N, C-alpha and C positions, 0 to 999 in steps of 0.2 A: 455479466463483469466484462470489459476488455480484458481480450489477451494481451501479452506486449507481441507482437512480433521485430522489431527491429529495435538498436540504440539511435536507430534516427529517429524511428519516431516516440521515443522518450525523450530525447530530445525538443520535437516538435511538443510533445503531450505537457511537458514543464512550462509554456507561454502559459498553458490554459487554468484551470482552478481544478486541479488535478491531484485525487488521494494512488498513490501508487503501494499494493502492498504484494511484497515482497513475499514467495510462496514455494510450496518444492510436492510432488505428487507425496513424497514417501515420512512428510512432517505431521505425526500427530497431531498436535497444535492447531495446526493449519486445520484439519479435519474436522476437528470439533467448533470451530468459530465457521465454517464452511455451511450449514443450513441458514444463520440468521445474516448473512451478510446482505444478501440482498434485501431487510429490513434498514439495514441502513442506510445502505444504497437509496432507499426508495424516502425514509427520513429526511439524506442529505440532497439532495434531490440538487445542489449549486455549484457541489461538484461531479465532476467524471472519476470513474472509478475505474483504476486499470491492477488487473492481475500480472506481476511478472515473477516470472518461473525462476529460481533462484540458480537452479540448473544450469541453465539455457541462457541465463546473461549474470557469469558470475564477476566478468570485471562490471560490470555494472552497484553490483553488490557492497566490491570494492572501493569503486571513486567515490560508492554515499555511503562508507564504513557500516556497512547493513550486519551487525555482529550477529542476529540470530532472525527464528524465522519462527511465527509471521511475525512482520515490520511494517509499519507503513511510514511511507513521506508522504505530505502535502506541499503543490506547485502551486503557485500564482505567479503569473504573467515571469516565468522562468527561475522564482526568487524562494528557494524554501524555507516556507511557513511553519514548519510543522512536522514533527519525529518523533516518533515511536516507536524505537530502536530499543527494547532489552531483551534481556537474553530470556527471561522467565515468563512463562506461560501466560498469552493475553487474557481476560473474558469480553466477554461482548460487553458489557457491558461496562466494562475500564476504555474498548477501542471506540462506545459511545462516546463516555465524558472525551476525550481525547476529540473527538473530533467537533464535541462542540465546543470546545475554545478555540475554534478556528474557519466560525462560519462567518 
């Protein structure tokens, strides 16, 4: 998964068909799903997947109302088309169901 490098890159990537995963190194729930994310990237290859470090990009989290991590936002052509942004733990199956609704 590509790592976000700057807020400018975030704005550029929003113009495509992009899934942003908001995460952090210290997040135990993020670590649980991490091994299975490559399978979802392969399954949903119409998306570009980008990891956003919550601690590095706290302003983006505030601007996008990120409540908990991991959280997922989908942008297509600059528009937010999907948000999976709840505080509870997310299973890889739940993330798969979320993505399937936005293909």
